[in-house]
C-alpha positions in Angstrom: 12.9 -150.2 -33.2 10.7 -152.1 -30.8 7.6 -151.6 -33.0 9.6 -152.9 -36.0 10.3 -156.1 -34.0 6.8 -156.4 -32.6 4.2 -154.2 -34.2 1.6 -154.6 -31.4 4.1 -153.9 -28.5 3.1 -151.2 -26.1 5.9 -148.7 -25.8 6.1 -145.8 -23.4 8.1 -144.2 -20.6 7.5 -142.9 -17.1 7.8 -139.3 -16.2 7.9 -137.9 -12.6 5.3 -135.2 -12.7 5.4 -132.4 -10.2 2.6 -130.0 -9.9 4.0 -126.5 -10.0 1.8 -123.8 -8.5 2.7 -120.2 -7.7 1.8 -118.0 -4.8 3.7 -114.8 -5.5 1.6 -112.0 -7.0 -1.7 -113.0 -8.4 -1.4 -111.3 -11.8 1.7 -113.4 -12.6 1.1 -116.6 -10.7 0.0 -118.4 -13.8 3.0 -117.2 -15.8 5.5 -118.3 -13.1 3.9 -121.7 -12.6 3.6 -122.2 -16.4 7.4 -121.4 -16.8 8.3 -124.1 -14.4 5.9 -126.6 -15.9 7.2 -125.9 -19.4 10.8 -126.7 -18.6 10.0 -129.6 -16.4 8.1 -131.3 -19.2 10.7 -130.8 -21.9 11.7 -134.4 -22.3 8.0 -135.5 -22.2 7.2 -133.1 -25.0 10.1 -134.4 -27.1 8.7 -137.9 -27.1 5.0 -137.3 -26.9 4.2 -138.6 -30.4 6.2 -141.8 -29.9 4.3 -143.3 -26.9 1.6 -145.9 -26.7 1.0 -144.9 -23.1 2.1 -142.4 -20.4 3.6 -143.6 -17.1 3.0 -141.0 -14.4 4.8 -140.8 -11.1 3.3 -138.3 -8.6 4.4 -137.5 -5.1 3.8 -133.9 -4.3 3.6 -130.3 -5.6 6.1 -127.4 -5.6 4.6 -124.2 -4.5 6.6 -121.2 -5.7 6.3 -118.5 -3.1 8.1 -115.5 -1.8 6.7 -116.0 1.7 7.9 -118.2 4.5 5.6 -121.2 4.4 5.1 -123.7 7.2 3.6 -127.1 6.4 2.0 -128.8 9.4 3.4 -132.1 10.4 0.2 -134.0 9.5 0.6 -132.7 5.9 4.2 -133.7 5.5 6.0 -137.0 4.8 9.1 -138.1 6.7 11.1 -136.6 3.8 9.4 -133.2 4.4 7.3 -133.4 1.2 3.9 -131.8 1.2 1.0 -134.2 1.1 -1.2 -132.7 -1.6 -3.6 -135.3 -3.1 -5.4 -132.7 -5.3 -2.2 -132.4 -7.3 -2.5 -135.8 -8.9 -5.9 -134.8 -10.3 -4.4 -131.6 -11.8 -1.5 -133.6 -13.3 -3.8 -136.2 -14.8 -6.0 -133.6 -16.3 -3.0 -132.0 -17.8 -1.7 -135.1 -19.6 -5.3 -136.3 -20.5 -5.0 -134.0 -23.5 -2.6 -136.4 -25.2 -5.3 -139.0 -25.5 -3.2 -141.9 -24.4 -3.7 -144.6 -21.7 -2.2 -143.5 -18.4 -0.6 -145.8 -15.8 0.1 -144.3 -12.4 3.4 -146.1 -11.8 4.5 -144.5 -8.5 2.5 -142.8 -5.8 3.3 -143.1 -2.1 5.0 -141.5 0.9 7.7 -142.0 3.4 5.8 -142.7 6.6 7.7 -144.9 9.2 4.9 -144.6 11.7 2.3 -145.7 9.1 0.0 -143.0 10.5 -0.7 -141.1 7.3 -0.5 -143.8 4.6 -4.1 -145.1 4.8 -5.6 -141.6 4.3 -2.9 -140.8 1.7 -3.9 -143.7 -0.5 -7.7 -143.1 -0.1 -7.4 -139.4 -0.8 -5.3 -139.9 -3.9 -7.6 -142.6 -5.2 -10.5 -140.3 -4.8 -8.9 -137.7 -6.9 -7.9 -140.3 -9.5 -11.5 -141.4 -9.7 -12.5 -137.8 -10.3 -10.1 -137.5 -13.2 -11.4 -140.8 -14.6 -15.0 -139.5 -14.4 -13.8 -136.5 -16.4 -12.3 -138.5 -19.2 -8.7 -139.4 -18.1 -7.9 -142.9 -19.5 -6.4 -144.4 -16.3 -5.4 -148.1 -16.9 -3.6 -148.9 -13.7 -2.4 -147.7 -10.3 0.8 -148.9 -8.6 1.4 -147.8 -5.0 5.0 -147.0 -4.1 6.0 -149.3 -2.6 5.1 -152.8 -1.6 8.3 -153.1 0.5 10.6 -150.7 2.3 13.6 -150.4 0.0 16.8 -148.5 -0.8 15.9 -145.0 -2.0 18.3 -143.9 -4.8 17.6 -140.2 -5.4 20.1 -138.1 -3.5 21.3 -141.4 -2.0 18.7 -141.3 0.8 19.4 -145.0 1.6 17.2 -147.3 3.7 15.8 -144.9 6.2 12.7 -143.5 4.3 10.0 -146.1 4.8 7.7 -146.2 1.7 6.6 -149.8 2.1 3.1 -151.2 2.7 5.3 -154.0 4.2 7.9 -153.1 6.8 11.3 -154.7 6.3 13.9 -155.2 9.1 17.1 -154.7 7.1 19.1 -156.6 9.7 17.1 -159.8 9.8 15.1 -159.2 6.5 11.9 -160.0 8.4 8.9 -158.6 6.5 5.7 -157.5 8.3 2.6 -156.0 6.7 1.7 -152.6 8.1 -1.8 -151.6 9.0 -2.1 -149.7 5.7 -1.3 -152.9 3.8 -4.7 -154.3 5.0 -6.5 -151.0 4.4 -5.2 -151.0 0.8 -6.2 -154.7 0.4 -9.7 -153.9 1.6 -9.9 -151.1 -1.1 -8.8 -153.6 -3.8 -11.2 -156.3 -2.5 -14.1 -153.8 -2.6 -13.3 -152.8 -6.1 -13.1 -156.4 -7.2 -16.6 -157.0 -5.7 -17.9 -154.0 -7.7 -16.4 -155.2 -10.9 -17.8 -158.8 -10.4 -21.3 -157.4 -9.7 -21.2 -155.3 -12.8 -20.1 -158.3 -14.9 -23.0 -160.3 -13.6 -25.4 -157.5 -14.6 -24.2 -157.5 -18.2 
């Protein structure tokens, strides 16, 4: 309907991609992980021929295991999610096969102390660049989030701190975190590279 109204409109949707990996019994690991991936991508497969682009949210992986597994604090977010940057590469290489532009629409972590965010961003961007080098058509990256906000899933509320900018929800004062400036530096460096390349052309 949108294309009928405006033929050149770009239409797509965002899917929250979780990397499913199995650590059960080596001969069946691939089968188990594939089972979970198949059913988690059901809606995406139903609409795959109707999109002009793919929106990809990525936060973590789900490791299917029969063993008790401890994740060290330095590899966990405040919500207990595993920090697994390699997973975004695997997800991007999976959806690369659809030959569509990809926008990473959410990628971030709950980190009130702001002690892990800088490394989180850099590590994920490194894996995204690797995917780009291998042919993934990445058009944009949006860090989640600019500001601390109300988190809707499971009604988590205001306590998970995803923002590059801290928000005092009593006074509404906003204060950039250290990671804000680190991310700005990454962006500025990338701009400088692009400008240098344009001058060479």
